VOPAGU-2260 file (C-alpha; in pm, 1 decimal, decimal comma):
REM VOPAGU-2260
SITE   aa  ch    i         X         Y         Z
SITE  MET   A    0    6314,4   14876,4   11801,4
SITE  LEU   A    1    6195,7   15117,4   12065,5
SITE  ALA   A    2    6462,8   15014,5   12314,8
SITE  ALA   A    3    6741,8   15064,5   12058,1
SITE  HIS   A    4    6596,1   15402,1   11960,9
SITE  ARG   A    5    6592,6   15510,7   12324,6
SITE  GLN   A    6    6951,3   15390,1   12368,3
SITE  MET   A    7    7062,9   15607,5   12076,5
SITE  VAL   A    8    6885,6   15911,6   12218,3
SITE  VAL   A    9    7043,8   15866,0   12560,8
SITE  LEU   A   10    7384,5   15792,0   12409,5
SITE  MET   A   11    7386,6   16109,3   12200,6
SITE  THR   A   12    7259,0   16338,0   12476,9
SITE  GLY   A   13    7542,3   16569,3   12575,0
SITE  GLU   A   14    7769,2   16435,0   12299,2
SITE  ARG   A   15    7902,4   16782,6   12216,4
SITE  ALA   A   16    8037,2   16827,7   12569,3
SITE  LEU   A   17    8254,0   16515,1   12548,1
SITE  LYS   A   18    8628,0   16506,8   12486,8
SITE  PRO   A   19    8724,6   16408,6   12128,2
SITE  ALA   A   20    8820,4   16050,2   12223,6
SITE  GLU   A   21    8493,7   16003,5   12412,3
SITE  ARG   A   22    8301,1   16153,5   12121,7
SITE  ARG   A   23    8459,2   15903,5   11881,0
SITE  ALA   A   24    8369,2   15616,2   12113,6
SITE  VAL   A   25    8011,1   15740,0   12142,5
SITE  GLY   A   26    7997,1   15777,5   11764,9
SITE  ALA   A   27    8118,6   15420,4   11715,2
SITE  VAL   A   28    7858,5   15281,2   11954,8
SITE  GLY   A   29    7594,9   15499,2   11787,1
SITE  GLN   A   30    7688,0   15354,3   11449,2
SITE  LEU   A   31    7651,0   14999,8   11584,3
SITE  LEU   A   32    7309,6   15080,4   11732,1
SITE  PHE   A   33    7202,5   15248,0   11407,7
SITE  HIS   A   34    7297,5   14949,2   11192,6
SITE  ASP   A   35    7131,3   14708,4   11435,5
SITE  GLN   A   36    6819,5   14924,5   11414,0
SITE  GLN   A   37    6833,0   14912,4   11033,3
SITE  GLU   A   38    6841,4   14532,3   11047,9
SITE  ARG   A   39    6536,0   14533,5   11274,3
SITE  VAL   A   40    6353,0   14765,4   11034,1
SITE  ASP   A   41    6446,9   14540,4   10740,9
SITE  ALA   A   42    6316,4   14232,1   10923,8
SITE  LEU   A   43    5992,6   14402,1   11023,9
SITE  THR   A   44    5939,2   14534,2   10671,1
SITE  THR   A   45    5992,5   14185,7   10528,0
SITE  ALA   A   46    5746,8   14037,2   10777,3
SITE  ALA   A   47    5489,1   14307,3   10700,4
SITE  ALA   A   48    5518,1   14236,2   10329,3
SITE  ASN   A   49    5425,8   13870,9   10379,3
SITE  THR   A   50    5058,4   13912,9   10296,2
SITE  ALA   A   51    5030,4   13543,3   10213,9
SITE  ASP   A   52    5037,9   13475,5   10589,3
SITE  PRO   A   53    4686,2   13537,5   10726,8
SITE  ALA   A   54    4832,9   13655,3   11059,4
SITE  THR   A   55    5026,0   13942,5   10899,7
SITE  LEU   A   56    4745,6   14194,1   10856,1
SITE  PRO   A   57    4598,5   14159,6   11208,2
SITE  ALA   A   58    4949,6   14181,0   11358,8
SITE  LEU   A   59    5025,4   14488,0   11151,2
SITE  GLU   A   60    4698,7   14650,3   11254,4
SITE  THR   A   61    4778,9   14582,5   11622,5
SITE  LEU   A   62    5125,2   14731,7   11581,6
SITE  LEU   A   63    4991,1   15044,1   11409,2
SITE  ASP   A   64    4730,2   15091,6   11679,9
SITE  ARG   A   65    4997,7   15064,3   11947,1
SITE  ILE   A   66    5229,5   15310,0   11769,9
SITE  GLU   A   67    4942,3   15554,3   11744,5
SITE  SER   A   68    4791,9   15523,1   12090,5
SITE  GLU   A   69    5027,3   15362,5   12347,8
SITE  PRO   A   70    4979,6   15593,0   12648,1
SITE  SER   A   71    5319,9   15524,5   12801,3
SITE  TRP   A   72    5511,0   15630,3   12489,2
SITE  PHE   A   73    5631,4   15981,0   12420,7
SITE  ASP   A   74    5609,3   16132,4   12073,0
SITE  ALA   A   75    5985,7   16083,6   12047,6
SITE  ASP   A   76    5930,7   15710,3   12109,3
SITE  ARG   A   77    5700,9   15689,7   11808,7
SITE  LEU   A   78    5987,2   15817,8   11592,5
SITE  ALA   A   79    6152,8   15478,7   11644,0
SITE  PHE   A   80    5904,9   15345,6   11388,3
SITE  LYS   A   81    5936,0   15626,6   11131,8
SITE  GLU   A   82    6165,8   15437,1   10894,4
SITE  PHE   A   83    5943,6   15128,5   10905,4
SITE  LEU   A   84    5627,4   15330,9   10847,1
SITE  THR   A   85    5792,2   15514,8   10556,9
SITE  ARG   A   86    5876,4   15182,4   10394,0
SITE  LEU   A   87    5528,2   15046,2   10459,7
């Protein structure tokens, strides 16, 4: 999820300075990345909802700890998980 989020950020940087045809191409790629990201969020949300699996809660706790405190991530990186956390 984080890699796709970073790809979207890089892709859209400077988008306004592009020629119209380039802007449309960037928009199309951005849409693909967005929908792929939505599928990842859906899958993660489904996995997190599986409380019958005893491994779910510890894995979720580990993920939340990493989102909160991973020292190599920027605040913008944490936004990659916003949709998932909202659904949670």
